[in-house]
N, C-alpha and C positions, 0 to 999 in steps of 0.2 A: 501280640502273638498272631501269627498268620493262621487263618482258618483253612482247613483242608478243602473246603468247597468254594473258596475264593482264590483265584490265581492273580497274583500281583506281580507285574513285571515292569521294570524301568526301561524305557526305550532310549537309545542313544540320541534320538531326535529331540529329547528334552521334555518328554511326557510320560505318563504312567498308564499302563493298561490294567484295568481291573475286569476280570472275567468270572461271571457266575459259572460254577462247575458242579452242577448237581443234575446231570442229565437223566438219571434214573427217576427223578421226581419232577422233571421238566422245570428245573430251577425254582421249585417251590420254596417259599421263604419260611424259615423258622427263626426263633429268637437269636440263636448263635450266628447264623449266616447274616441275618439282618444287621445285628450289632457289628459284625466284622466289616460289612460294606461301609457303615457309618463311620467306623473308626479308621478305616483305610483312607476315606475321603478327608477326614479331619486331621490326620497325622501330619501332612504337609499341605496346608491349605492353599499355598501359592502355587502348587504344581498343577499343571494342566492334566486332567484325567480323562481317560476314555473308558467308558463302562459298557461292557458287552457280555457275551455269552460264549462258552465253548461249544454249545449245541446250536447249529444254524437253524434248527426247527423252532426254537423258542428263546425269547428273552427271559421272561419269568411268568409262570402261570399263577402267580399270586400266593397267598398264604397256603401253607401245607395243610391239607384237609386231614392228614393222619395225626396231627397233634390235637390236644385238647382245646376247647373254647377258651380257656384261661390263657393258654399260650398264644392263641391267635389274637387275643386282645392285646398281648404284649407285642406281638409282631406289628399290629396295627399302629400302636403308639411309636414303635421303632421306625416305621416307615416315615412318620412325620418328623422324627429326629433327623433321619437321613435326608429327607427333602429340604429341611431348614439348613442343614449343613451344605447341601448342594447350592442352594440359593444364596447363602451368605459367604461362602468361601470365595476369596478373590480370584483363585484359579478356575478358569472355565472347565465345565464338564460336558463331554460329548457322549451321547448315548448312541450306540450301534444297535439297531433293531432288525434282526434278520428273520424273526418268526413272531410267535404270539407274545403279546405283553398284556396281562390281565390284572385288574384290581391293583394290588400293590406294585406289581411290575409296571403297569401302565403309569402309576403315580411317579415311580422313579424315572421313567423315560420322560414324562412331561415336565418334571422338575429340572431336568438337564438343560443346559444353556443351548445346546444344539442337538438335533436328532437327525441322524443319517440312516436311512432304511434300505433294506433290500426289497425285491419285488414280492417276497413272501411275508412281509411284515404285516401284522394286523394288531389293532389295539382295541381294549374294551375296559371302560371304567365301570366296574360293577362289584358289589359286595355280596355277601351270602344272603339269600332270600329271607325275608321276614325281619331282619334287624333294622331296616330303614337307615342304612349308613349313607353318609355323604361321601362320595368317592370322585375326586377330581374337581369338585366345585370351586376349590380355592384357586386353581391355576388355569383351568381351561378358558374362562372368560378372557384372560390376558392373551391367549394363544389364537382363539378362533372367534371371539366375540360372544356376547351374552346369550343370544338366540341359539347359536350352534352348540354352545356349551351346555345349555338346558337340554337340548335334544340328546346329547351324548350321555350326560349324567342321569336323566330321568328314564331313558329307554334302556341304557346299558348295552346298546347294540355294538356290533363289530364295525370297526373302521379299517377298511383295507388300504394298502399302500397308496394307491392312486388317489383315493379320496383324502387320505391323510395329507398328501402333498397339496392337493387343491385347497384344503381348508387351512393350511399353514401349520399343521401339527408336526410335520417333518420338513426339514429344509432341503432334503435331496433324496431321491430314489435311484439307486444305481445297482447294477448287477454284482459289484464288489464293494459293499459298504465298509468292510473293515479296512480295505486299502484306501478308500476315499477318506475315512475318518483319520487314518494315520497320516495321510499327506496334509490334511487340514490341520491336525494337531501340530505337526512339525512346522508348518507355515506360521501358525499363531505363536508358537514358542520362539521362533526367530524374530517375529515382529514385536513381541512383548505382549503380555496378556492384559495390560492396563489395569493394574490392581485396584484403582479407584472406581472403575466403571460399574462393576456389579453391586457394590454397596449402594451406589446412587440409584441403580435400577430396582433394588430391593426395597428402597424406602417408600413408605406409603402403605397402600392397601394390601399388597400381596402377602406379606407376613401376618397381617391382621387376619386375613381370610384363611391363611393356613392354621393359625391358632384356633380360629372359630371352628373350622371343620374338625380339628383334632379334638376339641372339647365335645362337640356333638357326638362324635364316634366313641369317645370314652364313655359318655353317658349311655350310649346304646349298648356297649359291651358290659357296662356295669349292671344294667338291667338283667342281663343273662348270667353274669359270673360274679359280680361284685369286684372284679379285678380293677376296674377303672378308679375306684376309690383309693386303691393302694398305690397307684402310679404317682410319681412326683407331680405336685400341683402346678397348674398354670394360672396366670392372672386372667380372669374371665373377660372376654371381649364384650364391650358394651352392647346391649341388645340381647345377648344370649340369656340373660336372667329371666326373660319372659318366656323361654321355652318350657314346656311342661317338665316337671320333676327335675329341673336343673337349677341350682342355686350356687352363689359364690362360695368357694371353699369346701363344697361337698357335692360330688356328683351323684346323679340319681342312681337307684338300684338297691340291691340288698346290702345290709351291713357287711363290712369286710369279714371274709371267712365263712359267711353263711352259704348254704347250698340253695341255689335258685332252682325253682321248679317251673315247669311249663306244661301246657296241654299238648299231648301227643295222642292222636286218635281218640280224643275225647276224655282222656283221664290224665291225672297229674302224675308225672314221673320225672326222673332226672333228665336235664336238657342235654346231657352229653353221655354217649355210650362209646368209650374208648375204642378206636379202630373201626367204628361203624359209620363214620361220616358225621356231619354236623346236623343236628336236629334243631330247627328253629320254627316255633309255632307248629302248623300242621304240615310243613314242607320239609323235605329231607334232601340235603345236598349229597351228591354221589361222591365216591372216592376214587383213588387211582389216578388216572390221567385227567380226570374232569375237575381240576382245581378251579374254583371260582372265587374271585374277590380276594380281600385281604384276610 
């Protein structure tokens, strides 16, 4: 079933456009939209796909801060579903970045096989403050090298279009990235996408790092909501068993269904106040246009 906030169009040039269409929320991701993107990419895995936005000012501002922490934990997990689909599907995925890509939005862009940006593109790998999430650590070393990846992940700073091109985060910066992406997609469709190429490139450490980051972030969300424990299980990646409060077959955090409490202004209270943004520890994330992270 098509999602009303994801526009899917087949182009006669032999590729498919997927456009995030939630401009009133800066293409913020909720569980329904995130699942729709994953399912659209998985439906015809051999078809070349171009992923973009109907709003030239933004690719995606990350997880929607108007939803509950529990729903944001689900969004986080669905982002990894989608990234794994992008990496493993034989048909290439081209991301068109004309504006901001933050948190989960930056993850989707980085997972794509090619990134074509406009002059106003800017990317930021960051999660909500206080949760200590890993965001982009699985993929950025392959794109920019370990040192630059650590810089981007640990600082969560903005990367503007010119720097993204210099680092190798994007393949092209052009005034008309949608047109450039369409031409590139049509050329690839004519040449053939080489169905065996991407599985070879995905072999080895990339998917292991994706699974490792997913487990770390499930554990972080579980400590806040308990939701991570109820998500479908993953095989623990060797080495993660040494992380605090994380063990095979059972993620850290509260028992499923329990209410997690945290300290806010020095007293114990519920960690989520619907409609009032996300409280984590002593810091409070804003709402509205200020989406941050997944």
